[in-house]
DRENPA-3360 file (N, C-alpha, C; in nm, 2 decimals, always signed):
BEGIN
1 = XXXXXXXX = -3.31/-3.53/-1.82/-3.38/-3.45/-1.73/-3.31/-3.45/-1.59 ~ -3.33/-3.34/-1.52/-3.26/-3.32/-1.40/-3.36/-3.32/-1.28 ~ -3.34/-3.41/-1.19/-3.43/-3.44/-1.08/-3.37/-3.39/-0.95 ~ -3.44/-3.32/-0.86/-3.40/-3.29/-0.73/-3.49/-3.38/-0.63 ~ -3.42/-3.47/-0.56/-3.49/-3.56/-0.47/-3.46/-3.51/-0.33 ~ -3.57/-3.49/-0.25/-3.56/-3.44/-0.11/-3.60/-3.56/-0.03 ~ -3.50/-3.62/+0.05/-3.52/-3.73/+0.13/-3.48/-3.86/+0.06 ~ -3.49/-3.97/+0.13/-3.44/-4.10/+0.07/-3.54/-4.17/-0.02;
9 = XXXXXXXX = -3.67/-4.13/-0.02/-3.77/-4.20/-0.10/-3.81/-4.11/-0.22 ~ -3.86/-4.17/-0.32/-3.88/-4.31/-0.35/-3.77/-4.38/-0.41 ~ -3.67/-4.30/-0.47/-3.56/-4.36/-0.54/-3.45/-4.38/-0.45 ~ -3.40/-4.50/-0.45/-3.29/-4.54/-0.35/-3.16/-4.48/-0.40 ~ -3.06/-4.46/-0.31/-2.94/-4.40/-0.34/-2.86/-4.47/-0.45 ~ -2.84/-4.60/-0.44/-2.76/-4.68/-0.53/-2.83/-4.76/-0.62 ~ -2.94/-4.83/-0.57/-3.00/-4.94/-0.65/-3.07/-4.88/-0.78 ~ -3.12/-4.76/-0.77/-3.20/-4.70/-0.88/-3.11/-4.61/-0.97;
17 = XXXXXXXX = -2.99/-4.59/-0.94/-2.90/-4.49/-1.02/-2.89/-4.54/-1.16 ~ -2.86/-4.67/-1.18/-2.84/-4.72/-1.31/-2.97/-4.71/-1.40 ~ -3.08/-4.74/-1.34/-3.21/-4.73/-1.42/-3.24/-4.58/-1.45 ~ -3.20/-4.49/-1.36/-3.22/-4.35/-1.39/-3.13/-4.30/-1.51 ~ -3.01/-4.34/-1.51/-2.92/-4.30/-1.61/-2.95/-4.36/-1.75 ~ -3.00/-4.49/-1.75/-3.04/-4.55/-1.87/-3.16/-4.48/-1.93 ~ -3.24/-4.41/-1.85/-3.36/-4.34/-1.90/-3.33/-4.19/-1.92 ~ -3.20/-4.15/-1.91/-3.17/-4.01/-1.94/-3.19/-3.92/-1.82;
25 = XXXXXXXX = -3.20/-3.97/-1.70/-3.22/-3.88/-1.58/-3.10/-3.86/-1.50 ~ -3.08/-3.74/-1.45/-2.97/-3.72/-1.35/-3.04/-3.67/-1.22 ~ -2.98/-3.71/-1.11/-3.05/-3.68/-0.98/-2.95/-3.62/-0.88 ~ -3.00/-3.52/-0.82/-2.93/-3.46/-0.70/-3.02/-3.48/-0.58 ~ -2.96/-3.54/-0.47/-3.04/-3.57/-0.35/-3.00/-3.49/-0.24 ~ -3.09/-3.43/-0.17/-3.07/-3.35/-0.05/-3.16/-3.40/+0.07 ~ -3.12/-3.36/+0.19/-3.20/-3.41/+0.31/-3.29/-3.31/+0.37 ~ -3.27/-3.18/+0.34/-3.34/-3.08/+0.42/-3.41/-2.98/+0.32;
33 = XXXXXXXX = -3.50/-2.91/+0.37/-3.57/-2.80/+0.29/-3.47/-2.69/+0.26 ~ -3.38/-2.66/+0.35/-3.29/-2.55/+0.33/-3.19/-2.59/+0.21 ~ -3.15/-2.71/+0.21/-3.06/-2.76/+0.10/-3.14/-2.75/-0.04 ~ -3.26/-2.79/-0.03/-3.35/-2.80/-0.15/-3.36/-2.66/-0.21 ~ -3.39/-2.56/-0.13/-3.41/-2.42/-0.17/-3.28/-2.37/-0.24 ~ -3.17/-2.40/-0.17/-3.04/-2.36/-0.23/-3.01/-2.41/-0.37 ~ -3.04/-2.54/-0.38/-3.02/-2.61/-0.51/-3.12/-2.55/-0.62 ~ -3.24/-2.53/-0.58/-3.34/-2.48/-0.67/-3.30/-2.34/-0.72;
41 = XXXXXXXX = -3.24/-2.26/-0.64/-3.19/-2.13/-0.68/-3.07/-2.13/-0.76 ~ -2.99/-2.25/-0.75/-2.87/-2.26/-0.83/-2.88/-2.32/-0.97 ~ -2.97/-2.42/-0.97/-2.98/-2.50/-1.09/-3.13/-2.51/-1.14 ~ -3.14/-2.54/-1.27/-3.27/-2.54/-1.34/-3.32/-2.69/-1.34 ~ -3.38/-2.73/-1.23/-3.43/-2.87/-1.22/-3.56/-2.88/-1.30 ~ -3.58/-3.00/-1.35/-3.70/-3.03/-1.43/-3.82/-3.07/-1.34 ~ -3.78/-3.13/-1.22/-3.89/-3.18/-1.13/-3.83/-3.20/-0.99 ~ -3.91/-3.19/-0.89/-3.87/-3.22/-0.75/-3.95/-3.34/-0.70;
49 = XXXXXXXX = -3.88/-3.44/-0.65/-3.94/-3.55/-0.58/-3.93/-3.53/-0.43 ~ -4.04/-3.50/-0.37/-4.03/-3.46/-0.23/-4.09/-3.57/-0.13 ~ -4.01/-3.61/-0.04/-4.06/-3.71/+0.06/-4.15/-3.63/+0.16 ~ -4.27/-3.65/+0.16/-4.37/-3.58/+0.25/-4.36/-3.62/+0.40 ~ -4.28/-3.73/+0.43/-4.27/-3.78/+0.56/-4.14/-3.75/+0.63 ~ -4.07/-3.64/+0.59/-3.95/-3.61/+0.65/-3.97/-3.58/+0.80 ~ -3.87/-3.61/+0.88/-3.88/-3.60/+1.03/-3.88/-3.45/+1.07 ~ -3.79/-3.37/+1.01/-3.77/-3.24/+1.06/-3.86/-3.13/+0.99;
57 = XXXXXXXX = -3.92/-3.17/+0.88/-4.01/-3.07/+0.81/-4.14/-3.13/+0.77 ~ -4.25/-3.06/+0.79/-4.38/-3.11/+0.75/-4.38/-3.11/+0.59 ~ -4.43/-3.22/+0.54/-4.44/-3.23/+0.39/-4.52/-3.11/+0.33 ~ -4.62/-3.07/+0.41/-4.70/-2.96/+0.36/-4.62/-2.83/+0.36 ~ -4.54/-2.81/+0.46/-4.45/-2.69/+0.47/-4.35/-2.70/+0.35 ~ -4.30/-2.82/+0.32/-4.21/-2.84/+0.21/-4.27/-2.79/+0.08 ~ -4.39/-2.82/+0.05/-4.45/-2.78/-0.07/-4.47/-2.63/-0.07 ~ -4.52/-2.57/+0.04/-4.54/-2.43/+0.05/-4.42/-2.35/+0.03;
65 = XXXXXXXX = -4.31/-2.39/+0.09/-4.18/-2.32/+0.08/-4.12/-2.32/-0.07 ~ -4.14/-2.44/-0.13/-4.09/-2.45/-0.27/-4.17/-2.37/-0.36 ~ -4.30/-2.37/-0.34/-4.39/-2.29/-0.42/-4.37/-2.14/-0.41 ~ -4.32/-2.10/-0.29/-4.30/-1.96/-0.27/-4.18/-1.91/-0.35 ~ -4.09/-2.00/-0.40/-3.98/-1.95/-0.47/-3.97/-2.01/-0.62 ~ -4.05/-2.10/-0.65/-4.04/-2.17/-0.78/-4.17/-2.23/-0.83 ~ -4.18/-2.24/-0.96/-4.30/-2.30/-1.02/-4.26/-2.44/-1.07 ~ -4.14/-2.49/-1.03/-4.10/-2.62/-1.07/-4.20/-2.73/-1.04;
73 = XXXXXXXX = -4.22/-2.83/-1.12/-4.32/-2.94/-1.09/-4.27/-3.02/-0.97 ~ -4.37/-3.05/-0.88/-4.34/-3.12/-0.76/-4.42/-3.25/-0.75 ~ -4.35/-3.36/-0.73/-4.42/-3.49/-0.70/-4.39/-3.53/-0.56 ~ -4.50/-3.54/-0.48/-4.49/-3.57/-0.34/-4.49/-3.72/-0.32 ~ -4.42/-3.78/-0.22/-4.41/-3.92/-0.19/-4.45/-3.94/-0.05 ~ -4.55/-4.03/-0.02/-4.59/-4.05/+0.12/-4.62/-4.20/+0.14 ~ -4.61/-4.24/+0.27/-4.65/-4.37/+0.31/-4.79/-4.37/+0.36 ~ -4.85/-4.26/+0.37/-4.99/-4.25/+0.42/-5.09/-4.29/+0.32;
81 = XXXXXXXX = -5.19/-4.37/+0.37/-5.30/-4.41/+0.28/-5.42/-4.32/+0.30 ~ -5.41/-4.22/+0.38/-5.52/-4.12/+0.41/-5.53/-4.03/+0.29 ~ -5.65/-4.04/+0.22/-5.67/-3.95/+0.10/-5.66/-3.80/+0.13 ~ -5.68/-3.76/+0.26/-5.67/-3.62/+0.29/-5.53/-3.57/+0.27 ~ -5.43/-3.66/+0.29/-5.29/-3.62/+0.27/-5.26/-3.58/+0.13 ~ -5.31/-3.67/+0.04/-5.29/-3.64/-0.11/-5.37/-3.51/-0.15 ~ -5.49/-3.50/-0.10/-5.58/-3.38/-0.13/-5.51/-3.25/-0.09 ~ -5.46/-3.25/+0.03/-5.40/-3.13/+0.09/-5.27/-3.10/+0.01;
89 = XXXXXXXX = -5.19/-3.20/-0.02/-5.07/-3.17/-0.09/-5.10/-3.12/-0.23 ~ -5.20/-3.17/-0.30/-5.23/-3.12/-0.43/-5.29/-2.98/-0.43 ~ -5.37/-2.95/-0.33/-5.42/-2.82/-0.31/-5.32/-2.72/-0.28 ~ -5.21/-2.76/-0.22/-5.10/-2.67/-0.18/-5.00/-2.64/-0.30 ~ -5.02/-2.72/-0.41/-4.94/-2.69/-0.52/-4.86/-2.81/-0.58 ~ -4.87/-2.93/-0.52/-4.80/-3.05/-0.57/-4.87/-3.08/-0.70 ~ -4.79/-3.13/-0.80/-4.85/-3.17/-0.93/-4.89/-3.31/-0.93 ~ -4.84/-3.39/-0.84/-4.88/-3.53/-0.83/-4.84/-3.58/-0.69;
97 = XXXXXXXX = -4.90/-3.69/-0.64/-4.87/-3.75/-0.51/-4.87/-3.90/-0.53 ~ -4.76/-3.96/-0.49/-4.75/-4.11/-0.51/-4.74/-4.17/-0.37 ~ -4.77/-4.30/-0.36/-4.74/-4.38/-0.24/-4.60/-4.44/-0.26 ~ -4.55/-4.48/-0.15/-4.41/-4.55/-0.15/-4.41/-4.68/-0.23 ~ -4.53/-4.74/-0.25/-4.54/-4.87/-0.31/-4.52/-4.87/-0.46 ~ -4.51/-4.75/-0.52/-4.49/-4.74/-0.67/-4.36/-4.80/-0.71 ~ -4.36/-4.87/-0.82/-4.23/-4.92/-0.88/-4.16/-4.81/-0.96 ~ -4.04/-4.83/-0.99/-3.96/-4.73/-1.06/-4.01/-4.70/-1.20;
105 = XXXXXXXX = -4.07/-4.80/-1.27/-4.12/-4.77/-1.40/-4.24/-4.67/-1.39 ~ -4.33/-4.68/-1.29/-4.44/-4.59/-1.28/-4.39/-4.45/-1.24 ~ -4.29/-4.45/-1.15/-4.23/-4.32/-1.10/-4.17/-4.25/-1.22 ~ -4.10/-4.31/-1.31/-4.04/-4.25/-1.42/-4.14/-4.20/-1.52 ~ -4.25/-4.28/-1.54/-4.36/-4.24/-1.63/-4.42/-4.11/-1.57 ~ -4.45/-4.11/-1.44/-4.51/-3.99/-1.38/-4.42/-3.87/-1.39 ~ -4.29/-3.89/-1.37/-4.19/-3.78/-1.39/-4.20/-3.72/-1.53 ~ -4.20/-3.81/-1.63/-4.21/-3.76/-1.77/-4.34/-3.68/-1.79;
113 = XXXXXXXX = -4.45/-3.73/-1.73/-4.58/-3.67/-1.75/-4.58/-3.53/-1.69 ~ -4.53/-3.51/-1.56/-4.54/-3.38/-1.50/-4.44/-3.28/-1.56 ~ -4.32/-3.33/-1.61/-4.23/-3.25/-1.67/-4.28/-3.19/-1.81 ~ -4.33/-3.28/-1.89/-4.38/-3.23/-2.02/-4.50/-3.14/-2.00 ~ -4.59/-3.16/-1.90/-4.70/-3.07/-1.88/-4.64/-2.93/-1.83 ~ -4.54/-2.94/-1.74/-4.48/-2.82/-1.69/-4.42/-2.73/-1.80 ~ -4.37/-2.79/-1.91/-4.32/-2.72/-2.02/-4.42/-2.69/-2.13 ~ -4.55/-2.73/-2.10/-4.66/-2.69/-2.19/-4.69/-2.80/-2.30;
121 = XXXXXXXX = -4.64/-2.92/-2.28/-4.66/-3.03/-2.37/-4.77/-3.13/-2.31 ~ -4.86/-3.17/-2.39/-4.96/-3.26/-2.34/-4.94/-3.41/-2.38 ~ -4.85/-3.44/-2.47/-4.82/-3.57/-2.51/-4.68/-3.61/-2.49 ~ -4.65/-3.74/-2.48/-4.52/-3.79/-2.46/-4.43/-3.78/-2.59 ~ -4.50/-3.75/-2.70/-4.42/-3.72/-2.83/-4.43/-3.57/-2.85 ~ -4.31/-3.51/-2.85/-4.30/-3.37/-2.86/-4.28/-3.34/-3.01 ~ -4.35/-3.24/-3.06/-4.35/-3.20/-3.20/-4.31/-3.06/-3.21 ~ -4.21/-3.03/-3.30/-4.16/-2.90/-3.33/-4.13/-2.89/-3.48;
129 = XXXXXXXX = -4.23/-2.84/-3.55/-4.22/-2.83/-3.70/-4.21/-2.97/-3.75 ~ -4.10/-3.00/-3.83/-4.08/-3.13/-3.89/-4.02/-3.23/-3.79 ~ -3.98/-3.19/-3.67/-3.91/-3.27/-3.58/-4.01/-3.33/-3.47 ~ -3.98/-3.46/-3.44/-4.06/-3.53/-3.34/-3.96/-3.60/-3.24 ~ -3.99/-3.59/-3.11/-3.91/-3.66/-3.01/-4.01/-3.74/-2.93 ~ -3.97/-3.87/-2.90/-4.05/-3.95/-2.81/-3.97/-3.96/-2.68 ~ -4.04/-3.90/-2.58/-3.97/-3.90/-2.44/-3.96/-4.04/-2.39 ~ -4.05/-4.13/-2.43/-4.05/-4.27/-2.38/-3.94/-4.35/-2.44;
137 = XXXXXXXX = -3.94/-4.35/-2.58/-3.85/-4.43/-2.65/-3.71/-4.36/-2.66 ~ -3.71/-4.23/-2.63/-3.59/-4.14/-2.64/-3.53/-4.15/-2.78 ~ -3.62/-4.13/-2.88/-3.58/-4.13/-3.02/-3.63/-4.00/-3.08 ~ -3.56/-3.96/-3.19/-3.60/-3.84/-3.27/-3.62/-3.88/-3.41 ~ -3.72/-3.81/-3.47/-3.75/-3.83/-3.61/-3.77/-3.70/-3.68 ~ -3.73/-3.69/-3.81/-3.76/-3.57/-3.89/-3.83/-3.62/-4.02 ~ -3.95/-3.56/-4.04/-4.03/-3.60/-4.16/-4.06/-3.75/-4.15 ~ -4.08/-3.80/-4.02/-4.12/-3.94/-3.99/-4.00/-4.04/-4.02;
145 = XXXXXXXX = -3.88/-3.99/-4.04/-3.77/-4.07/-4.06/-3.67/-4.06/-3.94 ~ -3.61/-4.18/-3.90/-3.53/-4.17/-3.78/-3.41/-4.08/-3.79 ~ -3.38/-4.01/-3.68/-3.26/-3.92/-3.68/-3.16/-3.99/-3.58 ~ -3.05/-4.03/-3.63/-2.95/-4.10/-3.55/-2.88/-4.00/-3.46 ~ -2.89/-4.02/-3.33/-2.82/-3.93/-3.23/-2.75/-4.01/-3.13 ~ -2.64/-3.95/-3.08/-2.57/-4.01/-2.96/-2.65/-3.97/-2.84 ~ -2.63/-4.04/-2.72/-2.70/-4.01/-2.60/-2.70/-3.86/-2.56 ~ -2.58/-3.80/-2.56/-2.58/-3.66/-2.52/-2.64/-3.56/-2.62;
153 = XXXXXXXX = -2.63/-3.60/-2.75/-2.69/-3.52/-2.86/-2.84/-3.52/-2.84 ~ -2.90/-3.64/-2.81/-3.04/-3.65/-2.79/-3.08/-3.57/-2.66 ~ -3.01/-3.58/-2.55/-3.05/-3.51/-2.43/-3.05/-3.36/-2.46 ~ -2.95/-3.31/-2.53/-2.95/-3.16/-2.56/-3.07/-3.12/-2.65 ~ -3.10/-3.20/-2.75/-3.21/-3.17/-2.83/-3.34/-3.18/-2.76 ~ -3.35/-3.28/-2.67/-3.47/-3.29/-2.58/-3.49/-3.17/-2.50 ~ -3.39/-3.12/-2.44/-3.39/-3.01/-2.35/-3.44/-2.88/-2.43 ~ -3.38/-2.87/-2.55/-3.41/-2.75/-2.63/-3.56/-2.75/-2.68;
161 = XXXXXXXX = -3.61/-2.87/-2.71/-3.74/-2.89/-2.76/-3.84/-2.87/-2.64 ~ -3.81/-2.92/-2.52/-3.89/-2.90/-2.40/-3.90/-2.75/-2.38 ~ -3.79/-2.68/-2.39/-3.79/-2.53/-2.36/-3.81/-2.45/-2.49 ~ -3.87/-2.50/-2.59/-3.89/-2.44/-2.72/-3.92/-2.29/-2.71 ~ -3.86/-2.21/-2.79/-3.88/-2.07/-2.79/-3.81/-1.99/-2.68 ~ -3.75/-2.06/-2.59/-3.68/-1.99/-2.48/-3.53/-2.01/-2.49 ~ -3.45/-1.91/-2.46/-3.31/-1.92/-2.45/-3.27/-2.00/-2.33 ~ -3.18/-2.09/-2.34/-3.13/-2.17/-2.23/-2.98/-2.15/-2.21;
169 = XXXXXXXX = -2.94/-2.14/-2.09/-2.80/-2.11/-2.06/-2.71/-2.24/-2.08 ~ -2.59/-2.21/-2.10/-2.49/-2.33/-2.11/-2.49/-2.41/-1.98 ~ -2.50/-2.33/-1.87/-2.49/-2.40/-1.74/-2.61/-2.50/-1.73 ~ -2.73/-2.45/-1.77/-2.85/-2.54/-1.76/-2.84/-2.66/-1.85 ~ -2.78/-2.63/-1.97/-2.76/-2.75/-2.06/-2.66/-2.85/-2.01 ~ -2.55/-2.80/-1.95/-2.46/-2.89/-1.89/-2.52/-2.98/-1.78 ~ -2.60/-2.91/-1.69/-2.66/-2.98/-1.58/-2.76/-3.09/-1.63 ~ -2.83/-3.05/-1.74/-2.93/-3.14/-1.80/-2.86/-3.27/-1.86;
177 = XXXXXXXX = -2.74/-3.25/-1.91/-2.67/-3.36/-1.98/-2.58/-3.44/-1.88 ~ -2.53/-3.37/-1.78/-2.43/-3.44/-1.69/-2.46/-3.44/-1.55 ~ -2.57/-3.37/-1.51/-2.60/-3.36/-1.36/-2.52/-3.24/-1.31 ~ -2.53/-3.23/-1.17/-2.47/-3.11/-1.11/-2.34/-3.14/-1.06 ~ -2.29/-3.26/-1.05/-2.16/-3.29/-0.99/-2.06/-3.33/-1.10 ~ -1.94/-3.27/-1.09/-1.83/-3.31/-1.17/-1.86/-3.32/-1.32 ~ -1.93/-3.22/-1.37/-1.95/-3.22/-1.52/-1.83/-3.16/-1.58 ~ -1.80/-3.19/-1.71/-1.68/-3.15/-1.78/-1.68/-3.00/-1.80;
185 = XXXXXXXX = -1.57/-2.95/-1.86/-1.55/-2.80/-1.88/-1.66/-2.75/-1.97 ~ -1.68/-2.62/-1.97/-1.80/-2.56/-2.03/-1.79/-2.58/-2.19 ~ -1.67/-2.59/-2.24/-1.67/-2.60/-2.39/-1.72/-2.73/-2.44 ~ -1.73/-2.83/-2.35/-1.78/-2.96/-2.39/-1.92/-2.95/-2.45 ~ -2.00/-2.86/-2.40/-2.14/-2.84/-2.45/-2.14/-2.79/-2.60 ~ -2.03/-2.71/-2.63/-2.02/-2.66/-2.77/-1.99/-2.78/-2.86 ~ -1.91/-2.87/-2.81/-1.88/-2.99/-2.90/-2.00/-3.07/-2.92 ~ -2.08/-3.09/-2.82/-2.21/-3.17/-2.83/-2.30/-3.10/-2.93;
193 = XXXXXXXX = -2.31/-2.97/-2.92/-2.39/-2.89/-3.01/-2.34/-2.90/-3.15 ~ -2.21/-2.89/-3.17/-2.16/-2.90/-3.31/-2.20/-3.04/-3.37 ~ -2.19/-3.15/-3.29/-2.23/-3.28/-3.34/-2.37/-3.28/-3.38 ~ -2.46/-3.22/-3.29/-2.60/-3.22/-3.31/-2.63/-3.15/-3.44 ~ -2.57/-3.03/-3.46/-2.60/-2.95/-3.58/-2.56/-3.03/-3.71 ~ -2.45/-3.11/-3.70/-2.41/-3.19/-3.81/-2.52/-3.30/-3.84 ~ -2.58/-3.35/-3.74/-2.68/-3.45/-3.76/-2.81/-3.39/-3.82 ~ -2.83/-3.26/-3.79/-2.95/-3.19/-3.84/-2.93/-3.14/-3.98;
201 = XXXXXXXX = -2.80/-3.12/-4.02/-2.77/-3.05/-4.15/-2.83/-3.12/-4.27 ~ -2.82/-3.25/-4.28/-2.87/-3.31/-4.40/-3.02/-3.29/-4.42 ~ -3.09/-3.25/-4.32/-3.23/-3.23/-4.32/-3.27/-3.08/-4.33 ~ -3.16/-3.00/-4.35/-3.19/-2.86/-4.37/-3.22/-2.78/-4.24 ~ -3.18/-2.84/-4.12/-3.21/-2.79/-3.99/-3.09/-2.75/-3.91 ~ -2.97/-2.73/-3.98/-2.85/-2.70/-3.91/-2.86/-2.57/-3.83 ~ -2.94/-2.47/-3.89/-2.95/-2.34/-3.83/-3.07/-2.33/-3.73 ~ -3.14/-2.44/-3.71/-3.26/-2.44/-3.62/-3.22/-2.41/-3.47;
209 = XXXXXXXX = -3.09/-2.44/-3.44/-3.05/-2.41/-3.30/-2.96/-2.28/-3.31 ~ -3.01/-2.17/-3.25/-2.94/-2.05/-3.25/-2.85/-2.03/-3.13 ~ -2.73/-1.97/-3.15/-2.64/-1.94/-3.04/-2.68/-1.80/-2.99 ~ -2.70/-1.79/-2.86/-2.73/-1.67/-2.79/-2.61/-1.62/-2.73 ~ -2.55/-1.51/-2.79/-2.41/-1.47/-2.75/-2.41/-1.44/-2.60 ~ -2.30/-1.50/-2.54/-2.28/-1.47/-2.39/-2.37/-1.55/-2.30 ~ -2.46/-1.63/-2.35/-2.56/-1.70/-2.27/-2.57/-1.85/-2.30 ~ -2.62/-1.88/-2.41/-2.64/-2.02/-2.44/-2.70/-2.04/-2.58;
217 = XXXXXXXX = -2.82/-2.11/-2.58/-2.88/-2.15/-2.71/-3.03/-2.14/-2.71 ~ -3.09/-2.14/-2.83/-3.23/-2.13/-2.84/-3.27/-2.20/-2.97 ~ -3.38/-2.28/-2.95/-3.44/-2.35/-3.07/-3.53/-2.25/-3.14 ~ -3.50/-2.22/-3.27/-3.57/-2.12/-3.34/-3.71/-2.17/-3.39 ~ -3.78/-2.09/-3.45/-3.92/-2.12/-3.49/-3.91/-2.25/-3.58 ~ -4.02/-2.33/-3.57/-4.02/-2.46/-3.65/-4.00/-2.43/-3.80 ~ -3.93/-2.52/-3.86/-3.91/-2.51/-4.00/-4.01/-2.60/-4.07 ~ -4.10/-2.53/-4.16/-4.20/-2.61/-4.23/-4.14/-2.69/-4.34;
225 = XXXXXXXX = -4.20/-2.81/-4.36/-4.16/-2.90/-4.47/-4.18/-2.83/-4.60 ~ -4.07/-2.82/-4.69/-4.09/-2.76/-4.82/-4.20/-2.82/-4.90 ~ -4.28/-2.73/-4.96/-4.39/-2.78/-5.04/-4.34/-2.85/-5.17 ~ -4.41/-2.96/-5.21/-4.36/-3.03/-5.33/-4.49/-3.06/-5.41 ~ -4.47/-3.08/-5.54/-4.58/-3.12/-5.63/-4.65/-3.24/-5.58 ~ -4.78/-3.25/-5.60/-4.86/-3.36/-5.56/-4.80/-3.50/-5.60 ~ -4.75/-3.50/-5.73/-4.70/-3.63/-5.78/-4.58/-3.67/-5.71 ~ -4.49/-3.57/-5.68/-4.37/-3.60/-5.60/-4.40/-3.65/-5.46;
233 = XXXXXXXX = -4.50/-3.59/-5.40/-4.54/-3.63/-5.26/-4.59/-3.77/-5.26 ~ -4.67/-3.81/-5.36/-4.72/-3.94/-5.37/-4.61/-4.04/-5.39 ~ -4.51/-4.01/-5.48/-4.40/-4.10/-5.51/-4.32/-4.12/-5.38 ~ -4.30/-4.01/-5.30/-4.22/-4.02/-5.18/-4.29/-4.12/-5.08 ~ -4.42/-4.10/-5.07/-4.50/-4.19/-4.98/-4.49/-4.34/-5.03 ~ -4.50/-4.36/-5.16/-4.49/-4.50/-5.21/-4.35/-4.56/-5.18 ~ -4.25/-4.47/-5.20/-4.11/-4.52/-5.17/-4.09/-4.56/-5.02 ~ -4.15/-4.48/-4.93/-4.14/-4.51/-4.79/-4.21/-4.64/-4.76;
241 = XXXX = -4.33/-4.66/-4.82/-4.41/-4.78/-4.79/-4.33/-4.90/-4.85 ~ -4.26/-4.89/-4.96/-4.19/-5.00/-5.02/-4.08/-5.05/-4.93 ~ -4.03/-4.96/-4.83/-3.92/-5.00/-4.74/-3.97/-5.05/-4.61 ~ -4.11/-5.05/-4.59/-4.16/-5.10/-4.46/-4.16/-5.25/-4.46;
% end
């Protein structure tokens, strides 16, 4: 997931970087509203973390200006304990408001929550036909069986499932996998996609990811599990239970 952080809070520049990367997050940090708007227009961020206590810009103006150009989920961060600050921020369009006292685990959980809701998902387990992805465990399953994926393969599949039914550009995929700074050449994403398709092929899903010529990729309609005789279905279930 790609995060745009405005200001120094709540995620620290260096201390929290490792924890972010371990959880599959990439962060771009800016200091001003003007920089934030420029980045939002350039990249497809999954969420904005906005410090509502910036010196040069009112936190409320920050939310208004972002909402004027984008529907991206916004999480506001404030040191204020005044409930009116949270109420006003939410009424202006923030999706959540946290106090500075939140730990990184709670922050990451709230990021996952607003991102999945922003893409139309209500649960932390994303379901697309026979495919399931756990945003918390960062694991994929097909027909309730584990799908072995490398870190970049998982991130690409996660992005496509979050954006299910929509074509996504190669640039957006690259930013989602590598962040906005110093990502490799564009053909790298084709290599990751090729590996992902090979992982999906034994399950009959190699063609689930469509190439959109001159643009990027799209996850096609969910593939239903092939129907099987009742006896075969029961035997399959018994076999799975025997391995538990």
